[in-house]
C-alpha positions in Angstrom: 64.3 31.0 46.3 60.7 30.8 47.6 60.1 28.9 50.8 56.6 27.6 51.7 56.1 26.5 55.3 54.0 23.5 56.3 50.8 25.6 56.5 50.8 25.5 52.7 49.7 22.0 51.5 52.5 19.9 50.1 50.4 19.2 47.0 50.3 22.9 46.2 54.1 23.2 46.7 54.6 20.2 44.4 52.3 21.7 41.7 54.3 24.9 41.8 57.6 23.0 41.6 56.3 21.5 38.3 55.9 24.9 36.6 58.7 26.9 38.2 62.4 26.7 37.5 63.5 24.9 40.6 63.0 27.8 43.0 60.2 26.5 45.2 61.1 24.7 48.5 58.6 23.3 50.9 59.4 23.0 54.6 60.0 19.2 54.4 62.4 19.7 51.5 64.8 21.4 54.0 63.8 20.3 57.5 62.2 17.5 59.4 58.4 17.6 59.4 58.2 18.6 63.1 60.8 21.4 62.9 59.4 24.3 65.0 59.1 27.8 63.7 61.8 28.9 66.1 64.3 26.7 64.2 63.4 27.3 60.5 62.7 31.0 60.6 66.3 32.0 61.5 67.7 29.5 59.0 65.5 30.5 56.0 66.0 34.2 56.9 69.8 33.7 56.8 69.4 32.2 53.3 67.5 35.3 52.2 64.6 33.4 50.8 61.1 34.8 50.2 58.8 33.1 52.7 55.1 32.4 52.3 53.0 31.0 55.2 49.4 30.8 56.4 50.5 30.2 60.0 48.8 32.9 62.0 51.2 32.2 64.9 54.0 33.9 63.0 52.1 37.2 63.1 50.3 36.8 66.4 53.0 35.5 68.7 55.6 38.0 69.7 58.4 35.4 69.7 57.8 34.5 66.1 57.4 38.1 65.0 60.7 38.9 66.8 62.4 36.1 65.0 61.3 37.5 61.6 62.4 41.0 62.7 65.7 40.0 64.4 66.8 37.7 61.5 65.9 40.0 58.7 63.2 37.9 57.0 60.8 39.0 54.3 57.6 37.1 54.5 54.0 37.1 53.2 51.3 35.6 55.5 48.2 34.5 53.8 45.2 35.7 55.8 41.9 34.2 54.5 38.9 33.9 56.8 38.0 30.5 55.5 40.5 27.7 54.8 41.3 27.7 51.1 41.0 24.6 49.0 44.2 23.4 47.4 42.9 24.8 44.1 42.3 28.2 45.7 45.9 28.1 47.2 47.3 27.3 43.8 45.4 30.0 42.0 46.3 32.6 44.6 50.0 31.8 44.5 50.1 31.5 40.7 48.3 34.8 40.2 50.4 36.8 42.7 53.8 35.3 43.1 55.4 37.5 40.5 54.2 40.6 42.3 55.3 39.3 45.7 58.7 38.6 44.2 58.9 42.2 43.0 57.9 43.4 46.5 60.4 41.1 48.2 63.2 42.3 45.9 62.5 46.0 46.4 61.5 46.1 50.1 64.1 46.4 52.9 64.1 43.4 55.2 62.8 42.6 57.7 59.1 42.9 56.6 55.9 41.0 57.1 53.0 41.5 54.7 49.5 40.1 55.2 47.8 38.8 52.1 44.1 38.8 51.6 42.0 36.3 49.5 42.5 38.5 46.4 46.3 38.5 46.7 46.6 42.1 47.8 49.2 42.5 50.5 49.7 45.2 53.2 52.4 45.9 55.7 52.1 44.4 59.2 54.2 45.9 61.9 56.9 43.8 63.4 
């Protein structure tokens, strides 16, 4: 399963759901719209789902990073300097999701990888 947090536009998640085999879940598919990171991170990590976010708080706030680490999450954090359009989000995810799934499957958890505008990812220390 692939979990997209609320930093990814709902319309992008819905578009991906149309072309994937039922394995895309957006935050509000599982939780209330105002669910804090501190609540969904442990839950999604326990489910073992690949997580994709653009929320810089997850990488910059020690508490969120600790949750990723302590609960064994594997996540990719999109890190573009400018806000992507919905089309740019969709192209980025469609072009790179297969590779991110391979990395997720073969990398010991926990891990956090930062993703640039081209889709290349690099390790980020937890």
